[in-house]
N, C-alpha and C positions, 0 to 999 in steps of 0.2 A: 504494500500500500504506500501511498505518497500523499504529501500535503499539496496545497495549491496556494500560490501567491499572486495577487493582482497588484500591480504598481501603476498608479495614475492612469488607469484604463479608461479610454474614451472610445465611444462609437458614434459615428456620424453617418447619416444618409444624406449625401449632398451637403447643403449648408446647415441642415438641422442636426443638432447633437441630441442623442437620446440617452447616452451614458456620459456622465460628467466627472471624469477623473476619479474613479473609484479605487481606493486602497483597501486591501483585505487580505488576511492570512487565514487559511483553513488548515488546521493542524492535522498531522497524520492520525487517522482513526476517528476524527470528529464527524458528527452528523450536523451539518450546517444547513439551515433553511432560509432561503430568500423569500420574503413575504412582502406584500404590498398590493395596492389596488391595481385593477387592469390598466395597462399602459405605463406602469412605473419603471419598466426596463428589466424586470427580474428574469424573464425568459430570454431576452436578448443577451443578458450577461451570462446566463448558463450556456447558450449556444456559442458564445465566444470562447468559453472554456472548452467546449466540445470541439471547436474548430468548424462549426457550421456557419458562423459569422466571422468575418475578418475583424481585426483590431485596427482602429483608426490611429490611435496613439496609445502609448504605454506598453506594458509588458505583462505577459501571463507565464507563470512557471508551474509546471507539474513535476513534483519531485525536484530534481536538480536541473531540469531542462527548461530552457525558454522555448515555448511551443507556438509562438505567434505564427510562424510560417509552416508549421507541420500540419498535414492533412489529418482528419479525424482518425483514420485507421492507424496512424503512426503515434497516437497519443496514449495508447494503452488505457482506454476508457470504455465503459459500457453505459448505455443510456436507455432509460425506460421512459416511453412516451405516453402522452395522454390517451392516444387512440390505439394503444397496444401494438400496432404495426406488425401483426402476424400475417404470414402467408396463408391465405384461405384454403389453398389446395394441398397444403402440407399438414401432416399430423403434428400433434404436440411434440412428439419425439424429434421429428424432422425440423420443426421450428427451433427447438432448443439447440440442436446440434449443427444447424446450418453454418454458423460462423466458424465453428471448429473444423468443419469439413473444408471450408475455404482456406483455412490455415494448414490443411493437410496433416492434421494430427492422426496418430494411429487409431484404428477403429476401437481397440480395447480401451484406450484412454478416453475417447469420446463417450463410449458407452458408460464408463465409470463416472465421468463428470456429470452426464445427464441424469443418471439414476440417483446420484448423491444429491443433486440440486432438487430433483423431483421429490425425494424423501424429505428434505428440509422444508419444502413448500407444501407437502401433503397432496401432491398431484400425481403420484406414481400410478394410480389406477386410471389416469386420463391419457397416458402417453400415446395410445393408439387412436385417439379421437381427433376429428378435425375441429378447428376453431368455432365453426358454426354450431357445434354441439355443446358448447361451453357457455356458462353464465359469464357475466361481466367480471365478477370477482375471480373466476377461474382463469379467464383470459389474461387478467392482470398478473396472476401468479405465473402463468407461462411466460409472459414478457419479462418478469423478474428473473425467472429461471434461466432464460436465454442470456440475461446479463451475468448471472452468477457463474455459469459454466465457463465464461471467458476468463475468470480470475483476474480482473483488471486491477490497475493501480487505483482507479477512481470510479465510483458509481455516480451517475447523474440522473436525477428524476425530474421530469418536466410535467408537473400537475398530474401525476399518475392516477389519482383517485377522483378526479373531477367528474368523470362519467358514471360514477357509481351512486346508488341511492344512499341515504343517510346511515342505515344500518350496516351496509357493506363497507362504507368508508370507515366506520368505527372499527369493524373487524379487521380491515386491511391495515389501518394505522397500527393496531396491536401486532399484526404479523410483521410489518416493516420494522417496528421497534425491536421485536425479538430477533429478526433476521440480522439487524445491525449489531446487536450484542453478540450474536453467535459468530458472525464473520469478522467483527472488529474492523469493518471496512470504512475508508474515508468516503463520505457521501455528501453531495450537494443536492438539495431538494428544493424545488420551486412550488409555491402554492399561493393562492390569494386568500386561503382560509386560515385566519389567525389561530383557530382552535387546533388545526393540524400542526401549525408551527409551534405552538406552546407545548403540545403533547409529544412531539417527535424530537425536537431539536436539543442538541447539546448547546448550540449557539444559534441565535436568530439574527439575521441581517434584514433590517427594515429599509425598504426603498420607496422613494416618492419622486416622480418626475426625473428619473435617472440619477438621483442623488442618494448616497448612502446616508440615511437619517440617524441610524444607531445600530451598533453591533454589540451583542452581549448575550448572557445567559437568559433563559426565559424569565427568571426571577428579576434580573436587572431590567429587562425590557418592561415588565409589568409594574414593578414597584418603584423603579427609578428612571422613568422615561426621560430622555434627553430633551424632548421638546413636545409641543402640543400635538403635533401630528402623530407621533408614536403613542402618546397617552390616549388619543382618541381612537387610534386604529386597533389597539389591543384591549381585550376585555369584551365580554358579551353579557349584558349590555355594556357599551363603552363608558368611559369616565364622563361624569357630569362636569359642565363648565359654566361658570357664572362670571360676568364682568364684576370687577372689584376695584376699590381704591383704598389707599391707606388713610386712616384717620386716627385721632388720639381720643381715648376714652379713659378718664381718670388718670391722665398722664401715662397711660399704657398704649402701646401700638395695637390697633385693631383693624379689621377689614369691614368696609361697608359693601355688602353684596348688592349689585344692581344700583340703579340711580337713587332709589329710595328704600333700599333693603335694610334689614336689621344689621346692627353692628355686632361683630363677633371678635372677642379679644383673642389675639394671637397667642399661641403657646409660649411658654417661657423660652424655649429653645430658639424661637424666632425673634425675640424682642430686640436683641442687639443688632441682628441682621436687618431689621425693619428700617433702619435709617437709610439704607441703600435703595429702598423701594419708594421713597417719598415722591419722586417726580416721574414715576413710571405708570403707564396704563397697564393694569394687571388683569389676569384672568385666574379665578380660583377654580381648582379642580378637586373633585372627590369621587371615589368609586362607589357604585351602588351598594356594595356590601359594607361600606363605612357610614351609611345613613340608616338609622333605625329608631325605634321607639323605646328600646330597652337597654341602651348602651350606658355604660358608667365608666368613669375614669377622670383623671385630672385635666385632660385635654378635650373632654366632651362638652359641647355647647348645644343649646336648644334654639330652634327657630320655629316660627309659625308656618303652617302650610294648609293647603286645601287639597283633598284627594281628587285627582282628575280621572285616572284610569287604574283599574286593578286587573292584572293578568295572572290568573292562577296557573301554576305549572306543576302542581302536584307536590314536588319536594320543596317548593318555595312560592312566594307570591311576589311578582314584580309590581311595584306601585309607583305610578307617576304622580308627582306632587307639584302643585303650583305654589311658589313662594314669592315673597316680595322681590327677591333677586332673580327669579326666573324658574324654569321647570327643573326638577330633580327626579331621577329615577332611583328607587330604593329597592333593596332585596329584603323582604320580610320572611320570617318563618311561616310555614303553612298555617299555623294556628293564629296568625295575626292577619286578619282580612278586613280592613276598614271599608266603610261604605263610600261610594262616589259622592262627592260634595261634602264629606265629613271634614270638619276642622280638626287638625292634628298637630300637636307639638312634636317635632322630630329632632333627633339628636345627631349631630355631626361629630365624628371622631377626628378632631384637628391634628391628632398625632399622626394621621395618615393623609393629611391634606397635601396638595400640590399648588404651586404658584407658577404662572408663566408670564413672560413679557408679552403683552398683547401685540406689540409691533413686530417683534422678531420671532415669537413663538417659543423662544428658548426657556427651559426650565430654570427656576430660581430657587436656590437652596441655601440655608444657613451653613 
């Protein structure tokens, strides 16, 4: 296996740049997920690593080699596509061994590799079938098996689960995670689904408009977002955002949420830092799980609200609240089911609050 390094990588189509100077290191054995909305450049970046798109500027290394000018077949990679890309007239066995036959490996080695991969993926009983006789999940397993048998330096996955239904996506996420642990393979995976990214990745790379917005562990991305875009993209439902400005209440720094919202005193850990916020347009962020009616602690504050929508999900209730500062979504226990239009005092855990510069979007932390 090998790591991947991108140094100031740029991709342009004519005068239009779609990738803007990306620097990234994927360590040997890591599972790294590129995530972002449609059109953010994640698939283009993956295709550049694969050699399916040229590099306009910068350098891509796989292992010790600069691969900018190498064709895909010379990069020792295996790619799993969104649409499976199976030969419809070939059996599962022939699909899995096709690349090995092109490399003229001995028949005994080909047979051993195919059967080992089929055992790992639990498709040994399907080797004689044609792709049309398989379910979507089985076809994706075959596509993964075809990649495994090649024993490449690097696995690349381009939205491999997007054609599957919700239940199959969940099952295949589990299979891919187990497969990665078993093979200890370096993998780069592209998805627009932030749940996939959070559950699969060792490290997540968040992209927007061809720019790398943040790279880090799932915990870093979720709990310490570098900017408003990352904070709003991760989490389901996403983070709540309210406009805010710094005020003084009893000589202590506080935030006024919205133009006429309630004032909430900043936690002690923010008091000294608050002096740097005086002239900034701010945005206050808090995740739905940090808004409740039964929270307690030194950094918990109460604000008034009115219930707008209640969404029962079985294990929890999502409640949309109208506050003086704007709308908030909260996660409530299933036993807490307020009525629409009910007045409710809700508690915000300011120990888990976020502040962003409204102009730049950058996170502000003491």
